[in-house]
FIVEXFI-554400 format. One line per 10 residues: number of its first residue (from 1); their letters; for each residue x, y, z of C-alpha. Coordinates in steps of 0.001 Angstrom, whole numbers, plus 500000, padded with zeros to 6 digits. Layout:
// residues N
NUM) a) X Y Z  ...;
END
This chain:
// residues 501
1) mtellqnlal) 663242 421938 258945  666016 419409 257508  665645 420656 254068  666368 424003 255216  669218 423077 257079  670768 421008 254191  670118 424087 251934  671785 426772 254368  674855 424047 254539  674921 424194 250739;
11) gfgvafspmn) 674808 428091 250579  677602 428437 253232  679794 426018 251211  679221 428179 248314  679512 431667 250466  682714 430673 252123  684654 429855 248755  687661 432085 248851  686643 434309 245632  683012 434589 247111;
21) vllcmvgalv) 684272 435830 250495  686548 438264 249088  683672 439565 246585  681262 440038 249621  684136 441790 251717  684495 444199 248555  680660 444650 248168  680636 445109 251885  683517 447932 251662  682276 449651 248530;
31) gtligvlpgv) 679130 450104 249845  679917 451495 253393  682355 453796 250692  679532 454922 248854  677246 455352 251866  679833 457467 253656  680217 459676 250442  677184 461861 250320  675765 462020 246515  676679 458625 245482;
41) gplatiamll) 673962 456242 246235  673584 452462 245720  671432 452771 242710  674170 454583 240687  677011 452661 241959  675532 449600 241166  674478 450656 237798  678025 451775 237186  679667 448063 238358  677274 446430 235832;
51) pitfglppvg) 679876 446371 233121  682622 444905 235740  680200 441825 236506  680804 440793 232832  684114 439254 234023  682927 437496 237286  681097 434365 237870  677332 434824 238448  677116 433752 242149  679901 436093 242949;
61) alimlagiyy) 678724 439063 240857  675394 438951 242844  677284 438534 246186  679082 441622 245369  676490 443943 244349  673996 442696 247204  676792 443625 249681  676987 447044 247933  673133 447515 248578  673225 446675 252041;
71) gaqyggstts) 676338 447804 252985  675212 451489 251942  672690 451245 254372  675269 450806 257144  677325 453534 255645  674889 456293 255167  674353 456527 258942  678048 457531 259434  677548 460678 257427  674097 461325 258736;
81) ilvnipgeas) 675405 461192 262149  678834 462945 261737  678065 465236 258923  674236 465995 259177  674294 465127 255373  672761 461553 254706  675061 459365 252612  671896 457262 251238  668532 458500 250972  667307 455952 253535;
91) svvttldghq) 669412 457716 256240  667615 460964 255818  665609 460480 258976  668756 459392 260868  670390 463046 260637  667469 464467 262749  668615 462621 266052  671734 461167 264996  673610 464658 264316  672007 465959 267535;
101) marqgragpa) 673618 463325 269519  676873 463860 267888  676691 467483 268637  676163 466717 272299  679335 464495 272221  677387 461240 271790  678289 460378 268307  680062 456880 269274  676975 455655 271176  674565 456716 267932;
111) laiaalgsff) 677177 455164 265812  677514 451634 267628  673541 451518 268182  673195 452199 264229  675516 449442 263691  674143 446837 266064  670688 447605 265019  671510 447335 261415  673492 443874 262390  670453 442381 264117;
121) agcvatvlva) 667742 443630 261639  670251 442305 258728  670453 438835 260610  666399 438752 261086  665596 439584 257534  668422 437030 256222  666331 434229 258227  663275 435571 256811  664578 435308 253140  665728 431904 253974;
131) algapltsia) 662443 430663 255577  659853 432459 253058  661990 431263 250003  660990 427759 249456  657051 428249 250314  657053 431463 247945  658716 429611 245320  656171 426653 245317  653501 429420 245145  655074 431038 242055;
141) lafgpaeyfs) 655368 427580 240109  651670 427327 240181  651366 430597 238458  650744 430831 234916  651109 433592 232173  647856 435529 233556  648823 435339 237314  652079 436697 236315  651069 439605 234369  648655 440599 237241;
151) lmvlglvfav) 651170 440191 239811  653424 442639 238114  650463 444946 237745  649884 444713 241427  653626 445343 241992  653761 448625 239414  650688 449725 241455  652290 449256 244656  655317 451574 243354  652937 454381 242558;
161) vlakgsvlka) 651090 453891 246007  654294 453853 248202  655958 456213 245894  657146 459778 247192  655010 462938 245869  652117 462671 243088  650314 459734 242304  649580 461001 238903  653304 461692 238365  654361 458341 239392;
171) vtmimlglll) 651933 456560 237053  653344 458667 234390  656773 457632 235283  656022 453850 235207  654044 454641 231632  657193 456304 230394  659257 453105 231613  656886 450712 229988  657344 452691 226421  660840 452782 226766;
181) smigsdietg) 661210 449133 227128  658967 448775 223884  661629 450412 221593  663366 447822 219580  662076 444550 217793  658684 442932 218666  659535 439938 221124  657192 437786 218550  657346 438867 214936  661031 440463 215072;
191) qsrmgfnipe) 659270 443825 213453  661124 446814 214319  659004 449289 216390  659494 452715 217845  663152 452544 216446  662621 455719 213727  665027 453730 211348  667980 454429 213726  670472 451368 213641  671533 451752 217278;
201) ladgigfvvv) 667758 451486 218154  667359 448307 216390  667823 446234 219433  666197 448629 221900  667870 450877 224753  670373 449203 226977  669150 448548 230386  672764 449928 231851  672308 452993 229488  669096 454136 231242;
211) amgmfgfgei) 670433 453026 234732  673621 454728 234698  671971 457911 232824  669474 458469 235210  671144 457533 238502  674655 457814 237894  674830 461430 235610  671784 462611 236940  673098 462000 240534  676309 463821 239784;
221) mrnleqsdtr) 674198 466990 238258  671896 467114 241213  674823 467231 243697  677075 469809 242005  673885 472072 242747  674751 471799 246461  677451 473559 248435  680594 472131 249248  680452 472783 252878  679805 469912 255344;
231) dvvkakvtgl) 679381 470313 259420  681766 467639 260485  681990 467100 263976  685181 468027 265047  685635 466203 268207  687416 462557 268354  684576 460061 268399  684845 457982 271485  682901 455558 273991  681595 453292 270955;
241) mptwpdlkas) 680320 451005 273584  676787 452043 274266  675705 452224 277722  673162 449887 279485  670564 452562 279493  671396 453433 275677  670536 449507 274745  667360 449495 276973  666344 452471 275144  667183 450985 271756;
251) agpigrgtvl) 665854 447665 272333  662164 448155 271322  662652 450630 268509  665261 448182 267279  662960 445243 267129  659739 447195 265835  662125 448831 263063  663143 445273 261914  659307 443811 261692  658409 446961 259973;
261) gsilgilpgg) 661266 447222 257558  661143 443467 256740  657556 443847 255809  658028 447108 253634  660778 445571 252108  658691 442607 250370  656091 444916 249236  656939 446160 245729  657908 449955 245533  658640 449895 249277;
271) gaviaafaay) 662084 449383 250031  664588 451066 252246  663748 454762 252104  660174 454291 253140  660671 451747 255866  663276 454278 257640  660805 457244 257255  657944 454952 258497  659649 453648 261492  660704 456971 262737;
281) tfekkiakdp) 657280 458177 262239  655952 455096 264248  658433 455621 267207  657565 458927 267465  653902 458575 267577  654157 455769 270222  656703 457559 272391  655710 458933 275938  657660 462259 275093  657396 462950 271210;
291) srfgrgaieg) 659325 466138 271686  662608 464379 272599  662672 463399 268882  664720 465854 266549  666756 466800 269882  669183 463441 270205  666725 460920 270937  668736 457479 270600  665353 455629 269514  665192 458186 266445;
301) vaapesanna) 668676 456359 265357  668057 452647 266254  664285 452229 264487  665180 453825 260850  668731 452083 260832  667039 448875 261688  664481 449401 259446  666223 450140 256289  668855 447301 256885  665719 444820 257316;
311) aaqtsfipll) 664136 446033 254091  667182 446152 251948  667472 442478 252877  664031 441342 252438  663699 443139 249111  665328 439977 247775  662437 437876 248437  660272 438987 245656  663106 439078 243252  664505 435408 244024;
321) tlgippnavm) 661280 433809 244401  659092 435634 242020  661483 437243 239674  659797 440568 240323  661868 443513 241645  660266 445482 244476  662221 448492 243715  664795 450166 241567  667872 448467 243060  666467 445166 242405;
331) almvgamtih) 665584 446115 239033  669393 446404 238654  670192 443180 240123  667869 441935 237468  669820 443397 234874  672959 441963 236473  671132 438291 236496  670212 438988 232515  673958 439631 231751  674773 436412 233089;
341) givpgpqvml) 672211 434773 231438  669946 434018 234526  666294 434371 234553  664744 435508 237773  661951 433372 239246  661131 430458 241110  663156 428352 238525  666315 429812 240114  665886 428033 243600  665106 424798 241598;
351) kqpqlfwgmi) 667799 424928 238729  670455 426940 240494  670250 426609 244400  673765 426931 244664  673120 430951 243627  670161 431139 245513  671448 429832 248958  674890 431163 248516  673529 434686 248369  671398 434239 251498;
361) asmwignlml) 674474 432616 253190  676833 435576 252021  674290 438021 253929  674877 436659 256943  678842 437141 256453  678312 440395 254912  676501 441809 257908  679322 440302 260035  681715 442138 257985  680057 445551 258075;
371) iiinlpmigf) 680320 445703 261752  683829 445002 261582  684401 447475 258761  681951 449891 260395  682931 450613 263936  686766 450402 264099  687097 452528 260945  685204 455586 262051  688401 457401 261960  689313 456526 258557;
381) wvrllrvpyr) 685456 457416 257240  685583 460770 259192  689016 461666 256967  687394 460429 254001  684501 462986 254368  686909 465871 253785  687298 464784 250099  685960 467604 248145  683168 466850 245687  685392 468894 242940;
391) mlfpailifc) 687769 465775 243008  685517 462957 243608  682569 463459 240619  685084 464072 237448  686487 460514 238467  682910 458951 238869  682116 460381 235505  685190 458981 233668  684437 455629 235446  680599 455709 234163;
401) cigvysinns) 681722 456577 230643  684169 454034 230604  681753 451165 231924  679131 452149 229328  681488 452144 226655  683039 448751 227189  679782 446747 227160  679186 447363 223690  682265 449369 222264  679737 451994 221434;
411) ptdvimtaaf) 680110 455712 221696  676352 456063 220674  675622 454428 224282  677905 457150 225805  676043 459681 224232  672700 458087 225064  673632 457741 228640  674410 461492 228852  671033 462483 227320  669133 459867 229950;
421) glvgywlvkh) 671354 461816 232607  669752 465362 231429  666292 463883 231342  666981 462205 234831  668118 465662 236074  665055 467623 234776  662377 465058 236174  664063 465232 239837  663953 469010 239522  660307 468882 238404;
431) dfepapmllg) 659342 466233 241293  659143 463250 238963  660668 460100 241045  662980 458205 238387  662610 454707 240286  659180 453887 239314  660401 454307 235699  663100 451939 235912  660825 449239 237267  658607 450051 234453;
441) fvlgplmeen) 661161 449850 232004  662532 446375 233639  659264 445010 233765  658054 445920 230471  659150 443286 228307  658321 440571 231178  654423 442122 231347  654433 441923 227347  655411 438372 227026  653075 437148 229678;
451) lrrailiarg) 650400 439214 228380  650437 437720 224978  650875 434078 226113  647626 434495 228246  645646 435999 225202  647014 433245 223039  646202 430361 225720  642396 431983 226318  642089 432257 222560  641923 436274 222512;
461) dpltfftrpi) 639469 436457 225357  640572 439260 227632  638604 438292 230430  640679 435337 231277  642381 437875 233772  639488 438302 235782  637887 434866 235336  641144 433004 236906  640965 433051 240669  644584 434294 241861;
471) sggllvvail) 645041 436894 238633  641447 438493 239173  642350 438697 243026  645483 440528 242137  644085 442780 239692  640944 443578 241951  643463 444485 244776  645695 446605 242289  642435 448612 241235  641355 449102 244960;
481) llvvavlpmi) 644808 450652 245745  644853 452604 243105  641351 453990 243886  642287 454321 247903  645452 456277 246863  643685 458931 244965  641363 459747 248081  642233 463286 249606  642821 461807 253218  645085 459052 251967;
491) rarraqvfve) 647020 461447 249561  647503 463771 252805  648816 460577 254988  651353 459531 252033  652898 463039 252203  653023 462777 255935  655001 459889 256082  657993 461711 254083  657814 464618 256285  661387 464923 258286;
501) e) 660238 467408 261077;
END
């Protein structure tokens, strides 16, 4: 306990430096902004801002990017409630009851409960990150190459099981990501592979190129298909202080959403989206009168908003302790850490404690800032919602192109990003989810490196992955999960989790 308090004191010392407080505020503000503006998610924004982090100190850069991620969960609720358009994917279910409350003149309590639920969930999740950090890091230090490889396999299988849509399509996307990660030079021999003698592919495909193309350019193309009409609530938002019955009705859903979101955030492939859907579905199932849901039930706002924020913050646990990104946004965080020469994993906590504990402390500060940013500035966010897309998207596109070009001063990178944008657009149109592909792309080199090391240590014996207890256990769980996921009954239940009715 004493050691934990000392570590937190170190973290707050780092987080409260003027530069880091400023970057935390910028991250929270940008996160809220992109959460409020429909069509610009945290994935696309973090992908766009990766080039900017080159000029920032590592701790500050990661604090800012983390603020964008959990800030977007707050901002997404504003558009869901006031405009009936989810600003963020994890806020889709908030539209069901949140907008109905707004139409009934109760936008104030809906926004307040969303913010308070998110704040509570964020604080609890931050405590969880701090509490689990040291034990998980100790376990991770006992892992060898075989265990790391098996753990990554399990992570990718979780991404398949928890992905929306077809299991086969999710597996296909992961395989595509793994193949793309192998383009360039062999990590052991330096021999060129799958480069087709194209000089620009000699060092492989850049992470920013793939991420910004699939999620930046691709997101813009998908949103251009949608109409520019928005059902903005015209009435002035008043009564931001929820009543006692509102607080009483929301307390249970906030607590349950926080627990569910915290668990699903840690699981690879889970994250904020599935946490929000699962929390809403759970509340509807245990409600005395399920017919209230979809007609302005405050529980339908409290539970998903708490769950998505808790999941957003606990998803940092596997990233910071094991070095494995549990979702696509955390894969981008791996990219940001790599840019600064930081190897994600258990060594971060031991060798760079100021980075580990500084990020955790900044989450508390960021959550407090988000309450201040969100509730008093509701009027500003409502006015911002009237900005037409035709003005918004060209600016984003130009920003993306400048960012990609600035990394290597390469026009080829911009062209490749555009190509990945087209691929990403086509994939989504045909119900392929791009997020598992990005996870495969990030984990590919790490998996290959650990696979080769494990085989080398075992003198070429592939059974080493099954004869080592931890590694074998992880692989058995992965195989069982895949088998269970393809069973007809489970496939039907997977589909039901994402139903919005």
